[in-house]
C-alpha positions in Angstrom: -77.5 -36.3 39.8 -81.3 -36.1 40.1 -81.1 -32.3 39.4 -78.9 -32.8 36.3 -81.2 -35.5 34.9 -84.3 -33.3 35.5 -82.7 -30.4 33.7 -81.6 -32.6 30.9 -85.1 -33.9 30.5 -86.6 -30.4 30.5 -84.2 -29.1 27.9 -84.6 -32.1 25.6 -88.3 -31.5 25.7 -87.9 -27.9 24.9 -85.6 -28.7 22.0 -88.0 -31.3 20.5 -90.9 -28.9 20.9 -89.3 -26.0 19.2 -88.1 -28.1 16.3 -91.6 -27.9 14.9 -91.8 -24.0 15.0 -92.0 -22.4 11.6 -89.2 -20.0 10.7 -89.9 -16.3 11.0 -87.1 -15.0 8.9 -87.8 -15.9 5.2 -85.0 -13.9 3.6 -83.5 -16.9 1.9 -86.7 -18.8 1.1 -87.9 -19.3 -2.5 -84.4 -19.6 -4.0 -84.2 -23.4 -3.9 -87.4 -24.4 -2.1 -86.8 -28.2 -2.6 -83.7 -28.1 -0.3 -84.4 -28.4 3.5 -81.7 -25.9 4.4 -83.8 -23.0 2.9 -86.6 -23.7 5.4 -84.2 -24.0 8.4 -86.0 -23.1 11.6 -84.3 -20.3 13.7 -86.2 -21.6 16.7 -84.7 -25.0 16.3 -81.1 -23.9 16.0 -81.6 -21.5 18.9 -82.8 -24.4 21.0 -79.7 -26.5 20.1 -77.4 -23.7 21.1 -79.2 -22.8 24.3 -78.9 -26.4 25.4 -75.3 -26.8 24.5 -74.3 -23.5 26.1 -76.5 -23.9 29.2 -75.0 -23.3 32.7 -76.1 -26.9 33.6 -73.4 -28.3 31.2 -70.7 -26.5 33.1 -68.6 -25.5 30.1 -68.5 -29.0 28.5 -65.0 -29.7 29.7 -63.6 -32.9 28.1 -64.0 -35.9 30.3 -66.5 -34.2 32.7 -70.2 -34.7 33.1 -71.3 -31.6 31.2 -69.3 -32.8 28.2 -70.9 -36.3 28.4 -74.4 -34.8 28.6 -73.6 -32.7 25.4 -72.5 -35.9 23.7 -75.7 -37.7 24.7 -77.8 -34.8 23.4 -75.9 -34.9 20.0 -76.3 -38.6 19.7 -80.0 -38.6 20.3 -80.4 -35.8 17.7 -78.6 -38.0 15.3 -80.9 -40.9 16.2 -84.0 -38.7 15.8 -82.8 -37.5 12.3 -82.3 -41.1 11.2 -78.5 -41.2 10.9 -77.0 -44.6 10.7 -74.5 -45.9 13.3 -71.1 -46.8 12.0 -69.3 -49.9 13.1 -67.0 -49.1 16.0 -69.3 -46.4 17.3 -72.2 -48.2 19.0 -74.9 -45.7 20.1 -73.1 -43.1 17.9 -70.1 -43.0 20.4 -66.5 -43.7 19.5 -64.8 -44.0 22.8 -61.6 -41.8 23.1 -59.3 -43.0 25.9 -57.4 -40.1 27.5 -55.1 -39.5 30.4 -55.2 -36.5 32.6 -51.6 -35.5 33.6 -50.5 -33.3 36.5 -47.0 -32.0 37.1 -44.7 -33.9 39.5 -44.8 -33.1 43.2 -41.0 -32.9 42.9 -38.4 -32.8 40.1 -34.7 -31.9 40.7 -31.6 -32.0 38.5 -28.1 -31.5 39.9 -25.7 -30.5 37.2 -22.2 -28.9 37.5 -23.0 -27.8 41.0 -26.4 -26.3 40.1 -29.6 -27.5 41.6 -32.4 -27.0 39.1 -36.1 -27.4 40.2 -39.4 -28.1 38.5 -41.3 -25.0 37.3 -38.4 -22.7 37.9 -35.5 -24.1 35.9 -36.9 -27.4 34.4 -40.1 -28.9 33.2 -40.8 -32.6 33.4 -42.8 -33.3 30.2 -42.9 -37.1 30.4 -41.9 -40.0 32.6 -42.4 -41.9 35.8 -40.6 -41.6 39.1 -36.8 -41.7 38.8 -33.7 -41.3 40.9 -30.5 -41.7 38.9 -27.0 -40.4 38.5 -25.6 -41.2 35.0 -23.1 -40.0 32.4 -24.2 -37.5 29.8 -24.2 -38.0 26.0 -24.8 -35.1 23.6 -26.9 -36.2 20.6 -27.3 -32.9 18.6 -31.0 -32.4 18.2 -31.9 -36.0 19.0 -33.7 -36.6 15.7 -33.9 -39.8 13.7 -35.7 -39.5 10.4 -35.8 -42.5 8.0 -37.1 -40.4 5.1 -34.1 -38.1 5.1 -31.6 -40.6 6.5 -30.8 -38.3 9.4 -29.7 -40.0 12.6 -28.3 -37.8 15.4 -27.5 -41.0 17.4 -25.2 -42.5 14.8 -22.1 -43.8 16.5 -23.4 -43.0 20.0 -23.9 -45.5 22.8 -26.6 -44.0 25.1 -27.7 -47.1 26.9 -28.1 -46.4 30.6 -27.1 -42.8 30.1 -28.7 -39.3 30.1 -29.1 -37.8 26.6 -28.8 -34.1 26.2 -30.1 -32.5 23.0 -30.7 -29.0 21.5 -34.3 -27.7 21.1 -36.3 -28.5 18.0 -34.6 -29.5 14.8 -32.1 -26.7 14.7 -30.7 -24.3 17.2 -33.1 -21.5 17.9 -36.1 -23.5 16.7 -39.5 -22.2 17.5 -41.6 -23.6 20.2 -44.3 -25.0 17.9 -41.7 -27.1 16.2 -40.2 -28.2 19.5 -43.6 -29.4 20.8 -44.3 -31.2 17.5 -41.0 -33.2 17.8 -41.5 -34.1 21.5 -42.9 -37.6 21.0 -40.5 -38.7 18.3 -37.5 -37.4 20.3 -38.6 -39.3 23.4 -39.2 -42.4 21.4 -35.8 -42.3 19.7 -34.0 -41.9 23.0 -36.0 -44.6 24.8 -35.5 -47.1 22.0 -31.8 -46.7 22.4 -31.8 -47.4 26.1 -31.4 -43.9 27.5 -32.6 -43.4 31.1 -33.6 -39.8 30.5 -33.7 -37.1 27.8 -32.9 -33.4 28.5 -33.7 -30.8 25.9 -32.0 -27.5 26.3 -34.6 -24.7 25.9 -33.3 -21.5 24.3 -36.2 -20.4 22.1 -37.4 -16.8 21.7 -40.5 -17.3 23.7 -39.8 -16.4 27.3 -39.1 -19.4 29.7 -41.5 -18.0 32.3 -44.4 -18.1 29.8 -43.5 -21.7 28.8 -43.2 -22.8 32.4 -46.6 -21.3 33.2 -48.1 -23.1 30.2 -46.5 -26.5 30.7 -46.4 -26.7 34.5 -50.1 -27.3 34.8 -52.7 -30.0 34.3 -52.9 -31.3 30.7 -54.6 -34.1 28.8 -53.3 -36.5 26.3 -54.4 -39.5 24.3 -53.8 -42.7 26.3 -51.0 -44.4 24.4 -48.2 -46.7 25.2 -45.7 -43.8 25.2 -42.2 -44.4 26.7 -42.1 -43.8 30.4 -38.5 -42.5 30.2 -38.0 -39.0 31.8 -38.2 -36.2 29.2 -37.2 -32.8 30.5 -36.9 -29.3 29.2 -34.2 -27.3 30.9 -33.9 -23.5 30.7 -30.6 -22.7 28.9 -31.1 -19.1 27.9 -27.6 -18.4 29.0 -26.2 -21.3 26.9 -24.2 -22.5 29.9 -25.3 -26.1 29.6 -24.9 -26.1 25.8 -21.3 -25.0 26.3 -20.8 -27.8 28.9 -21.8 -30.6 26.5 -20.0 -29.0 23.6 -16.7 -29.5 25.5 -17.3 -33.3 25.3 -15.7 -33.6 28.8 -16.9 -36.5 30.9 -19.7 -35.3 33.2 -22.6 -36.8 35.2 -26.1 -35.5 36.0 -28.3 -36.5 38.9 -32.0 -36.6 38.4 -34.7 -37.1 41.1 -38.3 -36.9 40.3 -41.6 -38.2 41.6 -42.9 -38.5 38.0 -46.0 -37.2 36.3 -49.3 -37.9 38.0 -51.7 -39.7 35.7 -55.4 -40.3 35.8 -57.4 -42.2 33.1 -60.3 -40.3 31.5 -62.8 -41.5 28.9 -64.5 -39.2 26.5 -66.2 -39.8 23.1 -66.5 -38.6 19.6 -70.2 -38.7 18.4 -70.5 -40.2 14.9 -73.3 -40.8 12.4 -73.7 -41.4 8.7 -76.1 -40.5 5.9 -75.9 -42.8 2.9 -75.5 -41.0 -0.4 -78.3 -41.1 -3.1 -76.0 -41.8 -6.1 -75.2 -45.5 -6.6 -71.7 -44.6 -8.0 -70.7 -41.8 -5.6 -72.2 -43.1 -2.3 -69.0 -45.0 -1.5 -67.2 -41.6 -1.2 -67.7 -39.6 2.0 -67.8 -35.9 2.9 -66.8 -35.4 6.5 -68.5 -32.7 8.5 -67.0 -31.9 11.9 -67.1 -29.5 14.8 -65.8 -29.9 18.3 -68.4 -29.9 21.1 -66.1 -29.5 24.1 -65.2 -26.3 25.7 -62.9 -25.2 28.7 -65.2 -25.9 31.6 -65.2 -23.7 34.7 -62.7 -21.6 36.5 -62.3 -18.5 38.6 -61.0 -15.4 36.9 -59.9 -12.1 38.7 -62.8 -9.8 39.6 -65.3 -12.2 38.1 -68.4 -13.8 39.7 -69.4 -16.1 36.8 -67.2 -19.2 36.8 -68.8 -21.1 33.8 -67.3 -20.8 30.4 -70.4 -21.7 28.3 -68.8 -21.7 24.9 -71.7 -20.5 22.8 -69.6 -19.1 19.9 -66.7 -21.5 20.5 -68.0 -24.0 19.6 -71.6 -24.4 20.4 -72.3 -22.5 17.2 -70.3 -25.1 15.2 -71.9 -28.0 16.9 -75.4 -26.5 16.2 -74.5 -26.2 12.5 -73.5 -29.8 12.3 -76.8 -30.9 14.0 -78.7 -28.7 11.5 -76.8 -30.2 8.6 -77.5 -33.7 9.9 -81.2 -33.0 9.8 -81.3 -31.2 6.4 -79.1 -33.7 4.6 -81.0 -36.7 6.1 -84.2 -35.2 4.7 -82.7 -35.0 1.2 -79.5 -36.9 1.0 -76.8 -35.6 -1.5 -75.1 -37.9 -4.0 -72.1 -38.7 -1.8 -72.5 -40.1 1.7 -71.9 -37.8 4.6 -70.0 -38.6 7.8 -70.8 -36.4 10.8 -68.4 -36.2 13.8 -68.9 -34.1 16.8 -65.4 -34.1 18.2 -64.2 -34.1 21.8 -61.0 -32.8 23.2 -60.2 -29.9 20.8 -59.6 -27.4 23.5 -57.1 -29.7 25.2 -55.0 -30.5 22.1 -57.1 -31.6 19.1 -57.4 -35.0 20.8 -60.7 -36.2 19.4 -59.7 -35.5 15.8 -56.3 -36.9 16.3 -57.8 -40.1 17.7 -60.2 -40.5 14.8 -57.5 -39.8 12.2 -55.5 -42.7 13.7 -58.5 -44.9 14.2 -60.9 -44.1 11.4 -64.2 -45.9 11.2 -64.6 -45.1 7.5 -61.4 -45.5 5.4 -59.6 -42.2 5.0 -59.0 -42.8 1.3 -62.8 -42.9 0.9 -63.2 -39.6 2.8 -62.6 -37.0 0.2 -63.3 -33.7 2.0 -63.6 -32.3 5.5 -65.6 -29.2 6.1 -64.7 -28.4 9.7 -66.3 -25.6 11.9 -64.5 -23.7 14.6 -64.0 -20.1 15.5 -63.2 -17.5 18.1 -66.5 -15.6 17.6 -67.8 -13.0 15.1 -67.3 -9.3 14.6 -69.0 -9.2 11.1 -72.3 -10.9 10.6 -72.4 -10.2 6.9 -69.7 -12.8 6.1 -68.3 -16.1 7.0 -64.5 -16.5 7.3 -63.1 -19.7 5.9 -59.6 -20.7 7.0 -58.0 -22.4 4.0 -60.8 -21.3 1.6 -58.4 -20.6 -1.2 -56.4 -23.8 -0.6 -58.8 -26.3 -2.1 -60.7 -26.7 -5.4 -64.0 -26.5 -3.5 -63.7 -22.8 -2.9 -66.5 -21.9 -5.4 -68.9 -24.4 -3.8 -68.2 -22.9 -0.3 -68.6 -19.4 -1.7 -71.9 -20.3 -3.3 -73.1 -21.8 -0.1 -72.5 -18.6 1.7 -74.0 -16.4 -1.0 -77.2 -18.4 -1.0 -77.9 -17.1 2.5 -76.8 -13.6 1.8 -73.4 -13.9 3.3 -70.1 -12.8 1.8 -66.9 -14.9 2.3 -63.3 -14.0 3.2 -60.2 -16.1 3.6 -58.0 -16.1 6.7 -57.6 -12.4 7.7 -54.7 -13.2 10.2 -52.4 -15.7 8.5 -49.6 -14.9 10.9 -51.7 -16.7 13.6 -51.5 -20.0 11.8 -55.2 -20.7 12.5 -55.3 -23.4 9.8 -53.1 -25.7 11.8 -54.7 -24.9 15.2 -58.1 -26.6 14.8 -59.3 -30.1 14.2 -59.2 -29.8 10.4 -55.4 -30.2 10.6 -55.7 -33.8 11.9 -57.3 -34.7 8.6 -55.3 -32.3 6.4 -52.1 -34.0 7.7 -53.4 -37.3 6.3 -54.1 -35.6 2.9 -57.8 -34.9 3.1 -58.7 -31.4 1.8 -59.9 -29.7 5.0 -60.7 -26.0 5.4 -62.4 -24.6 8.5 -65.7 -22.7 8.1 -65.7 -20.0 10.8 -67.9 -17.2 12.0 -67.4 -13.8 10.4 -64.0 -12.7 11.7 -62.2 -9.6 10.3 -59.6 -9.3 13.0 -58.9 -10.2 16.6 -60.4 -7.0 18.1 -62.1 -6.1 21.3 -65.4 -7.7 20.2 -63.6 -11.1 19.8 -61.6 -10.7 23.0 -64.8 -9.9 24.9 -66.2 -13.4 24.3 -63.3 -15.7 23.3 -62.7 -18.2 26.1 -64.6 -15.9 28.5 -67.6 -16.4 30.7 -69.5 -13.9 28.6 -69.7 -16.3 25.7 -73.3 -17.3 26.3 -76.5 -17.9 24.3 -78.1 -14.7 25.7 -79.5 -11.4 24.6 -76.0 -10.5 23.2 -76.0 -13.4 20.8 -77.1 -12.9 17.2 -79.5 -15.8 16.6 -80.5 -14.5 13.2 -76.9 -14.8 12.1 -76.7 -18.3 13.6 -79.5 -19.5 11.3 -77.8 -18.0 8.2 -74.5 -19.4 9.2 -76.0 -22.9 9.6 -77.8 -22.6 6.3 -74.6 -21.5 4.5 -72.7 -24.4 6.0 -75.3 -26.9 5.0 -75.6 -25.7 1.4 -71.8 -25.6 0.9 -71.6 -29.1 2.2 -74.4 -30.3 -0.1 -72.7 -28.7 -3.1 -69.4 -30.4 -2.3 -71.1 -33.7 -1.8 -72.9 -33.3 -5.2 -70.0 -32.0 -7.3 -68.9 -34.3 -10.2 -65.2 -34.3 -9.3 -63.5 -34.9 -6.0 -62.1 -31.7 -4.4 -58.3 -31.4 -4.2 -55.7 -29.2 -2.6 -54.6 -26.5 -5.0 -51.3 -27.3 -6.7 -48.3 -26.7 -4.4 -50.1 -26.8 -1.1 -48.0 -28.2 1.7 -50.6 -31.0 2.1 -50.7 -32.0 -1.5 -48.0 -34.7 -1.1 -50.0 -36.3 1.6 -53.1 -36.1 -0.6 -51.4 -37.9 -3.4 -50.1 -40.6 -1.0 -53.6 -41.1 0.6 -55.5 -41.4 -2.7 -52.8 -43.3 -4.6 -51.6 -40.7 -7.0 -48.1 -40.6 -8.2 -45.8 -37.7 -7.3 -44.5 -35.7 -10.2 -41.2 -34.0 -10.1 
């Protein structure tokens, strides 16, 4: 601990010292000299990144000491820049209660003479220790939806029984949909008194891949979730689907030691700058980036065990810090809410928690400009995931151009990047929320070399000149959005437009 504190003190001193160094690159100076982002110090943003991606922070894994040190650093920068604390985040920290979950030591199902085991044939995804033999009830896909009136439990008595359902919302559903429906399915079965829920897995993604992914330590928000056993069972052969389709009386035996849980506490780091316009300051622009990364781990034939996360997402966190300083020096018309988010790498947990426990009303939060990315392979551009989906696209483009950078939209839409970063937690509530990313043309060898690799460090291979331009472009785009006369919107027909209208009290039109 003494060593960690000494290192922290040294790096903080270096950061504060370099904050006063004059910029050496003046390629964007003179265009709008009154705005602080045009005199952004490369030395200062370099110091931020070198701290956040230092070995001493051990990869900033959510809930671990390196992550907490990064949070403290960000909070003290907010304090130095004069950001205000928001009620509910004393010391700039919004506590995020989490739970670390490990697979069960044992889980067995005996069904129709077959003995099915954890990791090989089944995956326990939720629930405590259980030993039971009970009758089976088939409930289609196990979905209850008040909006559509669908109730797969209509006419069924499942109290004290084991419910078996098909994967997702329709047979052959994809894995993303199945994961999205997990909580609601478990809740529906538990509320009706079932002792366990078994979902028959028959998706196109290989079971071995799913088993490797799910049969490991995970992290979730600490909620009062049902403790009923929820199990995926490999049914690629459709044997068990055929058994339940026959509607013949049958019983299943389940024996499991339950998931192993450990409470973990992390934090979002939050600060506010009040807007300069008396009319518009009650509206907020939300600037976000996740500051966590994936920690440490041993990879084959590798000696470096620290995944420093300079590009993902030390770069984004640095840009948010630079924005906090520049916008505090000359506040825009609207207020600005800054959140350095925890838990992105373990499931978008920090943004999900804030979206459910907002400290500023969501209907007063009119835009989110998130930062995240896998790295860069073109330093002449920024890539904005969802750029063309909001009416702020021209402001974002102007922000990039002011620093000599071009802009492109999502180059790999098949990867569904928009819904895989923290912005989606806010988009789902209706807030227009694109993600401002480093220059990405494709997922090529240059990206793979650094993405979630130990090589992703703030070293001689990192382009610090591009970092400064990237930060400046982000700040200027944010300022333009905060100053624009009209609130940004989703473009007409976007899948989040309905949530937007609900959030901001607009009537739906047929």
